[in-house]
C-alpha distance (Angstrom), angle and dihedral (degrees) to the residues before:
residue distance angle dihedral
M1 . . .
T2 3.60 . .
Q3 3.78 117.8 .
Q4 3.79 122.8 178.6
T5 3.85 131.4 -179.1
F6 3.81 119.1 -132.0
T7 3.73 116.1 -150.6
P8 3.76 112.4 -161.4
A9 3.74 119.6 -137.5
H10 3.95 91.2 -125.9
P11 3.76 109.7 77.2
A12 3.83 91.6 -147.3
L13 3.78 90.4 69.0
S14 3.81 119.2 82.7
E15 3.84 124.2 -128.5
I16 3.80 114.2 -81.6
D17 3.80 120.0 -148.6
I18 3.71 113.7 -143.8
N19 3.86 115.8 -162.2
Y20 3.90 103.5 -162.2
G21 3.74 92.9 -177.7
Q22 3.75 90.5 59.3
I23 3.80 91.5 47.5
R24 3.89 91.9 50.9
R25 3.96 88.4 50.6
D26 3.83 91.5 48.9
M27 3.80 92.1 47.0
L28 3.78 89.9 49.7
V29 3.78 91.3 49.2
R30 3.87 89.4 52.6
R31 3.80 92.4 48.6
I32 3.76 91.1 49.9
G33 3.80 92.1 46.8
K34 3.90 89.3 49.4
I35 3.83 89.5 53.8
L36 3.73 91.6 48.0
F37 3.77 91.5 48.3
Y38 3.84 93.1 59.2
A39 3.69 94.8 36.3
N40 3.91 96.6 50.6
P41 3.89 92.6 75.0
L42 3.80 91.2 47.1
F43 3.82 93.0 53.9
S44 3.71 91.3 42.6
Y45 3.95 93.8 52.1
F46 3.84 88.2 42.6
F47 3.83 93.9 56.3
L48 3.79 90.0 41.0
W49 3.83 96.5 50.5
A50 3.76 105.1 25.4
P51 3.81 95.6 80.8
I52 3.73 90.7 46.8
V53 3.83 93.2 49.7
V54 3.87 89.2 49.8
L55 3.79 90.3 50.4
V56 3.89 91.1 50.8
V57 3.82 90.0 44.8
L58 3.91 94.2 51.8
S59 3.83 91.6 48.0
F60 3.80 84.4 71.9
N61 3.77 95.6 44.7
K62 3.77 116.5 120.4
S63 3.83 95.3 -150.6
D64 3.73 119.1 76.7
T65 3.71 90.9 -139.1
V66 3.85 112.7 84.8
S67 3.86 93.2 -148.1
V68 3.82 94.2 57.5
W69 3.84 122.6 64.5
G70 3.85 107.9 -144.5
G71 3.76 98.2 174.3
F72 3.78 138.5 -88.3
T73 3.78 122.0 -41.4
T74 3.84 144.4 151.4
N75 3.81 94.2 -159.8
W76 3.81 91.6 109.6
Y77 3.76 92.4 58.3
A78 3.78 90.4 45.6
R79 3.83 89.8 52.5
I80 3.76 91.7 52.5
F81 3.81 91.3 57.6
D82 3.78 93.6 42.2
G83 3.76 100.6 113.4
T84 3.86 97.8 -161.8
S85 3.83 98.7 67.6
Q86 3.75 122.8 88.3
F87 3.89 88.6 -130.3
T88 3.89 88.6 59.9
V89 3.81 92.5 46.1
Q90 3.69 94.8 52.5
M91 3.93 93.7 43.6
F92 3.82 91.9 50.8
A93 3.84 89.9 48.6
A94 3.72 89.2 53.7
L95 3.85 91.1 42.7
R96 3.87 89.6 55.2
N97 3.81 91.5 50.0
T98 3.72 90.9 49.4
L99 3.84 95.1 49.5
F100 3.81 92.4 46.7
I101 3.84 91.7 50.4
A102 3.82 91.2 43.9
V103 3.93 91.6 49.0
C104 3.78 95.6 46.0
S105 3.85 94.4 43.8
T106 3.81 91.9 47.3
L107 3.72 93.9 52.1
I108 3.74 95.2 48.4
S109 3.84 94.2 42.6
T110 3.79 93.2 47.7
I111 3.80 93.0 50.6
I112 3.75 93.7 47.2
G113 3.92 92.9 39.7
T114 3.84 90.4 53.4
M115 3.79 93.7 51.7
V116 3.70 92.7 45.1
S117 3.75 94.8 46.3
I118 3.84 90.2 54.0
A119 3.66 92.5 47.2
L120 3.73 95.1 52.1
E121 3.70 97.3 41.6
R122 3.81 98.5 42.9
G123 3.87 106.6 18.2
V124 3.85 131.2 79.8
F125 3.77 115.3 -152.1
P126 3.79 137.6 137.9
G127 3.78 117.7 -80.5
K128 3.86 92.8 23.9
K129 3.79 92.1 135.2
I130 3.73 92.2 49.1
V131 3.78 92.6 50.7
D132 3.80 90.1 46.5
A133 3.78 92.2 52.7
V134 3.90 94.1 46.4
L135 3.72 91.1 54.0
Y136 3.77 93.8 61.9
L137 3.87 90.6 51.5
P138 3.92 94.9 87.9
V139 3.89 85.8 53.7
V140 3.75 99.2 53.7
I141 3.74 105.3 30.5
P142 3.79 121.0 85.2
E143 3.78 111.8 -94.1
I144 3.92 92.7 -129.7
T145 3.87 87.5 58.8
Q146 3.68 89.0 51.5
A147 3.73 96.3 47.6
V148 3.87 91.9 47.4
S149 3.79 89.1 51.8
L150 3.74 90.4 51.4
A151 3.81 92.0 49.9
V152 3.79 93.1 49.4
F153 3.88 91.0 46.2
F154 3.78 92.9 51.4
K155 3.82 92.6 46.7
F156 3.85 89.5 52.4
L157 3.76 90.3 46.8
F158 3.74 96.2 49.6
D159 3.87 91.6 47.0
T160 3.80 89.5 51.2
I161 3.87 93.1 49.0
E162 3.78 91.4 46.2
G163 3.87 89.8 50.2
I164 3.82 92.5 50.6
S165 3.88 102.1 37.4
G166 3.82 103.8 17.8
Q167 3.85 89.7 -126.0
R168 3.87 117.3 123.4
A169 3.86 112.4 -137.6
T170 3.74 119.0 -156.0
L171 3.78 140.3 -159.2
G172 3.84 116.6 -90.4
F173 3.76 143.8 117.5
G174 3.80 93.5 -33.9
T175 3.70 95.7 57.1
I176 3.84 92.8 45.4
I177 3.80 90.1 50.9
I178 3.95 92.5 48.8
G179 3.77 88.3 46.1
H180 3.94 89.9 52.3
V181 3.77 93.3 44.8
V182 3.81 92.1 53.1
F183 3.86 91.4 61.5
S184 3.88 97.3 31.2
V185 3.83 95.3 57.1
S186 3.73 95.7 64.2
F187 3.87 92.8 51.9
V188 3.96 89.5 47.7
V189 3.83 89.5 49.5
I190 3.68 93.8 49.8
T191 3.82 91.2 49.3
I192 3.83 95.1 46.8
R193 3.77 94.7 42.6
G194 3.82 90.9 55.2
R195 3.81 88.0 56.1
L196 3.79 94.0 45.9
A197 3.77 90.5 49.8
D198 3.92 89.8 58.4
M199 3.71 90.8 45.7
N200 3.93 116.8 98.0
P201 3.75 108.9 -122.7
R202 3.62 91.5 -151.5
Y203 3.81 91.6 80.8
E204 3.77 88.9 65.0
E205 3.73 91.0 46.3
A206 3.77 92.5 50.9
A207 3.89 90.3 49.9
R208 3.81 90.4 52.5
D209 3.89 92.8 45.4
L210 3.83 86.8 54.3
G211 3.81 89.8 56.4
A212 3.89 104.8 -95.4
N213 3.77 113.4 140.4
E214 3.80 123.5 -135.2
W215 3.73 93.6 -86.2
Q216 3.73 96.6 48.3
T217 3.86 91.7 44.7
F218 3.94 88.5 53.4
W219 3.82 97.5 50.2
R220 3.92 98.0 38.2
V221 3.86 99.9 35.0
T222 3.68 114.9 13.2
F223 3.76 104.6 36.9
P224 3.98 95.9 48.9
L225 3.85 89.4 50.9
I226 3.79 96.2 49.1
L227 3.82 96.3 38.2
P228 3.75 94.3 100.2
G229 3.81 87.5 56.9
I230 3.73 93.3 49.1
I231 3.80 92.2 49.5
S232 3.74 89.5 48.8
G233 3.82 93.0 47.9
A234 3.82 91.5 48.0
L235 3.83 93.0 50.9
L236 3.87 90.8 48.1
A237 3.86 89.7 48.4
F238 3.85 89.6 49.4
T239 3.72 92.6 49.5
L240 3.71 94.7 47.8
S241 3.89 91.1 47.8
L242 3.93 90.3 46.6
D243 3.87 93.1 55.7
D244 3.88 99.5 35.3
Y245 3.65 117.1 124.1
I246 3.69 113.3 155.3
V247 3.82 101.1 50.5
T248 3.78 85.9 43.1
F249 3.70 94.1 51.7
F250 3.81 94.5 53.7
T251 3.88 96.6 43.4
N252 3.82 101.2 38.6
G253 3.86 125.7 103.5
V254 3.85 139.3 -168.8
G255 3.79 111.2 -42.9
T256 3.78 95.7 14.2
N257 3.85 99.4 102.1
T258 3.78 111.5 155.3
L259 3.70 127.8 -159.5
P260 3.78 96.2 -105.0
I261 3.78 90.3 51.2
F262 3.89 90.1 45.7
V263 3.75 90.5 52.6
Y264 3.86 92.5 48.4
G265 3.86 88.4 49.8
L266 3.80 88.2 57.4
L267 3.74 92.6 47.3
R268 3.84 89.3 58.3
Q269 3.82 89.1 62.0
R270 3.88 99.6 40.6
V271 3.81 140.6 -48.3
S272 3.69 99.3 -94.7
P273 3.88 122.7 -175.5
E274 3.87 89.0 -113.1
I275 3.66 89.0 67.3
N276 3.70 92.5 54.7
A277 3.83 88.0 52.6
I278 3.61 96.9 47.5
S279 3.89 89.0 46.6
T280 3.74 90.2 50.5
I281 3.85 91.5 51.3
L282 3.77 90.2 49.7
L283 3.78 93.0 49.3
V284 3.81 93.5 50.2
A285 3.80 92.2 46.9
S286 3.91 90.6 48.4
M287 3.85 91.7 48.1
V288 3.79 91.0 47.4
L289 3.77 93.0 52.4
V290 3.93 93.5 46.1
G291 3.74 88.6 47.8
I292 3.80 93.4 53.2
S293 3.76 89.6 46.1
L294 3.83 92.2 51.2
Y295 3.85 90.0 47.0
I296 3.78 94.9 50.9
Q297 3.83 90.4 47.7
G298 3.79 92.7 50.0
R299 3.86 91.4 42.1
G300 3.83 88.5 50.9
A301 3.87 93.6 47.8
N302 3.71 90.2 52.3
R303 3.76 92.6 55.2
């Protein structure tokens, strides 16, 4: 370790000890930290996207073994859309269930989310902060916790109904839709409230000053201005419902098999190329819907 003493020209200044070895070590640590600072996002994106890229590539693998590359082919996609095989019949039945649940839950969550957003952003009522905090719970709590709580709630509800009426209710499309609405409403509210926060409330005040009532003000002023946020929230809710597995698994019944559950059932047997193809299609569909949602939000914000 090299240590030198620096004697200043001015006699009033004291001697300064300069440790050049320590300085070199500090500079080396700074250079390493700078490299890690730029490399960290690269590693993060690599671990995030590498499995997805491998999945997409293997969906075009001619070999039915994932560990062997047999050449490029699109036969697995053609087999998926072959309506004669039993595999395709079951897959499209699961897809119809998935789309039905996604459409119903999206409509309900969008309507409820729009009303709640306007009430929280424009209204003043007791317990507003509590409602606002509760709406963010589905976003922050683990999905497995939410799924288990829904299963317990439906068990308690069905036992109560059976004790009162003697009729036994069962899990099915209704319980899945309710479960999807529970977590979708929060995302819809967050999206629409962001749009309402950017909107000038003077437009609504001007409409009321000109004689419009609350209903007319909403449909002629508020609704057109927040429509991009409503569409974005609906697309986001549809995407979340389309891809959901955990909540659906805990709330589904007989004959309500969805596409994510169907794919997981295939994975329990073996990782077939059809699974890679189906997953790739779901991935592309989800990315397109999210991209449209972001585009609409950006376009609405620019306006």
